[in-house]
C-alpha positions as CSV (number, residue, x, y, z in Angstrom):
1,M,84.4,-184.6,181.7
2,I,83.2,-187.5,183.8
3,G,85.4,-186.5,186.7
4,L,84.4,-182.9,186.5
5,L,80.6,-183.4,186.5
6,G,80.8,-186.2,189.1
7,S,82.7,-183.9,191.4
8,L,80.3,-181.1,190.8
9,I,77.3,-183.3,191.6
10,R,78.9,-184.5,194.8
11,H,80.0,-181.1,196.1
12,S,77.5,-178.6,194.7
13,V,74.2,-180.5,194.6
14,D,74.1,-182.5,197.8
15,G,77.4,-181.5,199.5
16,D,78.2,-185.2,200.2
17,S,81.9,-185.8,199.9
18,D,81.3,-189.6,199.8
19,G,79.6,-189.3,196.5
20,D,76.0,-190.2,197.3
21,V,73.7,-188.3,195.0
22,L,70.4,-186.8,196.0
23,R,67.6,-189.0,194.8
24,P,64.8,-187.2,192.9
25,S,61.1,-188.0,193.4
26,R,61.0,-189.3,189.8
27,Q,64.1,-191.3,189.3
28,F,66.7,-190.4,186.6
29,D,70.4,-190.9,186.5
30,V,71.7,-187.6,187.7
31,R,75.3,-188.1,186.9
32,L,74.5,-189.4,183.4
33,A,72.2,-186.4,182.8
34,A,75.0,-184.1,183.9
35,E,77.5,-185.7,181.5
36,Q,75.0,-185.5,178.7
37,A,74.5,-181.8,179.4
38,A,78.3,-181.2,179.5
39,Q,78.6,-182.9,176.1
40,S,75.8,-180.7,174.8
41,F,77.7,-177.7,176.1
42,L,80.8,-178.8,174.3
43,N,78.9,-179.5,171.1
44,K,77.1,-176.2,171.2
45,Y,80.2,-174.1,171.7
46,G,82.8,-176.3,170.1
47,N,84.5,-173.5,168.1
48,L,84.8,-171.3,171.1
49,L,86.0,-173.9,173.5
50,S,88.6,-175.2,171.1
51,C,90.4,-171.9,171.6
52,F,91.3,-172.9,175.2
53,Q,93.2,-175.6,176.9
54,L,90.4,-177.9,178.1
55,F,92.1,-180.6,180.2
56,G,94.6,-180.9,183.0
57,D,94.7,-179.6,186.5
58,Y,94.8,-176.0,185.2
59,G,92.6,-176.4,182.2
60,L,89.2,-174.9,181.4
61,W,87.2,-177.8,182.9
62,Q,89.1,-177.6,186.2
63,T,88.7,-173.8,186.2
64,L,84.9,-174.1,185.7
65,E,84.7,-176.7,188.4
66,T,86.5,-174.5,190.9
67,Y,84.2,-171.6,190.0
68,I,81.0,-173.6,190.3
69,Q,82.2,-175.2,193.6
70,A,82.7,-171.7,194.9
71,K,79.4,-170.3,193.8
72,G,77.2,-173.4,193.5
73,F,74.9,-174.6,190.8
74,L,72.1,-172.3,189.7
75,P,69.0,-173.0,191.9
76,E,67.2,-174.4,188.9
77,A,69.5,-177.4,188.9
78,V,68.7,-178.3,192.5
79,E,65.0,-177.7,192.0
80,A,65.0,-179.9,188.9
81,I,66.6,-182.8,190.9
82,N,64.0,-182.4,193.7
83,Y,61.2,-182.6,191.1
84,G,62.7,-185.3,189.0
85,D,62.9,-183.0,186.0
86,E,65.6,-184.5,183.9
87,V,65.2,-182.0,181.0
88,G,65.1,-179.1,183.3
89,F,68.2,-180.4,185.1
90,K,70.2,-180.6,181.8
91,K,69.2,-177.1,180.9
92,A,70.3,-175.8,184.3
93,I,73.7,-177.6,184.0
94,I,74.3,-176.0,180.7
95,R,73.2,-172.6,182.0
96,S,75.6,-173.0,185.0
97,Q,78.5,-173.6,182.6
98,E,77.5,-170.7,180.4
99,S,77.3,-168.3,183.3
100,A,80.6,-169.5,184.7
101,F,82.4,-169.1,181.4
102,V,81.1,-165.6,180.7
103,D,81.8,-164.4,184.2
104,L,85.3,-165.8,184.2
105,C,86.0,-164.4,180.7
106,E,84.6,-160.9,181.2
107,N,84.6,-160.0,184.8
108,R,87.8,-161.8,186.0
109,N,89.9,-162.2,182.9
110,A,90.7,-165.7,184.3
111,L,90.6,-167.5,181.0
112,K,93.4,-165.6,179.2
113,R,96.1,-167.9,180.5
114,L,94.2,-170.9,179.0
115,Q,93.8,-169.4,175.5
116,L,95.5,-171.3,172.8
117,V,95.1,-168.7,170.0
118,E,95.9,-165.0,170.0
119,T,92.6,-164.0,168.4
120,W,89.3,-165.9,168.3
121,P,88.0,-166.9,164.9
122,A,84.7,-165.5,163.7
123,E,82.9,-168.7,164.6
124,A,84.1,-168.5,168.2
125,F,82.9,-164.9,168.5
126,S,79.5,-165.9,167.1
127,E,79.2,-168.8,169.6
128,Y,80.3,-166.5,172.5
129,S,77.6,-164.0,171.5
130,R,75.0,-166.7,171.6
131,M,76.3,-167.8,175.0
132,R,75.9,-164.3,176.4
133,D,72.4,-164.0,174.9
134,A,71.4,-167.4,176.4
135,I,72.2,-166.4,180.0
136,G,70.8,-162.8,179.5
137,S,70.1,-160.9,182.7
138,N,70.9,-164.0,184.8
139,S,74.6,-163.1,184.4
140,S,76.3,-160.1,186.0
141,A,78.3,-160.0,182.8
142,G,75.2,-159.1,180.8
143,I,74.1,-156.2,183.1
144,T,75.2,-152.6,182.8
145,P,75.5,-151.4,186.5
146,S,73.8,-148.2,187.5
147,S,76.3,-145.3,187.8
148,S,74.7,-144.5,191.2
149,E,75.1,-148.0,192.5
150,P,78.5,-149.6,192.0
151,P,78.6,-153.4,191.5
152,A,79.5,-155.5,194.5
153,P,83.0,-157.0,194.3
154,A,83.0,-160.4,192.7
155,P,84.3,-163.3,194.8
156,V,87.8,-164.4,194.1
157,V,88.2,-167.6,192.2
158,L,91.4,-169.4,193.1
159,T,93.5,-171.7,190.9
160,P,93.8,-175.2,192.2
161,L,97.4,-174.5,193.3
162,E,96.3,-171.4,195.2
163,Q,93.4,-173.3,196.8
164,V,95.6,-176.1,198.2
165,V,97.9,-173.5,199.7
166,L,95.0,-171.7,201.2
167,D,93.5,-174.9,202.6
168,F,96.9,-175.8,204.1
169,K,98.0,-172.4,205.5
170,G,94.8,-170.4,205.8
171,D,94.8,-166.6,205.8
172,K,93.2,-163.8,207.8
173,E,89.7,-164.7,206.8
174,N,90.0,-168.5,206.4
175,P,91.5,-170.8,209.0
176,P,93.6,-173.8,207.8
177,M,91.7,-176.9,206.9
178,P,91.8,-179.5,209.6
179,S,94.6,-182.0,208.9
180,D,92.4,-185.0,208.5
181,V,90.1,-183.2,206.1
182,F,93.1,-181.8,204.2
183,R,94.6,-185.3,203.9
184,K,91.3,-186.7,202.6
185,T,90.8,-183.7,200.1
186,W,94.2,-183.2,198.7
187,I,96.4,-186.2,199.5
188,N,94.1,-189.3,199.4
189,D,92.1,-188.0,196.4
190,R,93.9,-189.2,193.3
191,R,92.4,-186.5,191.1
192,R,93.6,-183.7,193.4
193,R,96.9,-185.3,194.5
194,P,98.9,-183.9,191.6
195,V,98.0,-180.3,192.7
196,Y,99.3,-181.1,196.2
197,D,102.5,-182.6,194.8
198,A,103.1,-179.6,192.6
199,A,102.7,-177.2,195.6
200,V,105.2,-179.3,197.6
201,E,107.7,-179.3,194.7
202,Q,107.4,-175.5,194.4
203,G,108.0,-175.1,198.1
204,L,104.6,-173.6,198.7
205,L,103.7,-176.0,201.5
């Protein structure tokens, strides 16, 4: 999980691709706090998360990372950093993961491909219920939309393989990524390079 949270801190909190972290007014180790929050998330929902493939380029952690990179952390996380609130920051990190998991599971059906069991055990259902209760009305998955006001379409969350193809080729709404930025993001980055190589092997690039 170190790579996951480190990347999220770089890209979603301060947007600095070189890895410098926003310094709070009252100092605390932001990356360490994020890792501790991620471990708390894993401990809190261990039975549920064990039903899914967690690691690898297409695992749950990578899927959550892609989602949070697309939507950003909850505002509470950034506010907590600004005020040096380590406890509040950890709570916001857990809430961001909870919200991402529920939305991906209920609104997008994006986690089915990662599920390792056909049916969740009772303990997993209980933890999922607690997760939904924890995010409450802060999640679109926990709101019943009005019949007179249809919900806005949810943004598409791409798999890493789809993302590298989009960055390389672009589409009607998104121009291709500049070559130097693409090289830095997908070729020179050792964590993302396997996704680029897979796309090349499959003839997608």
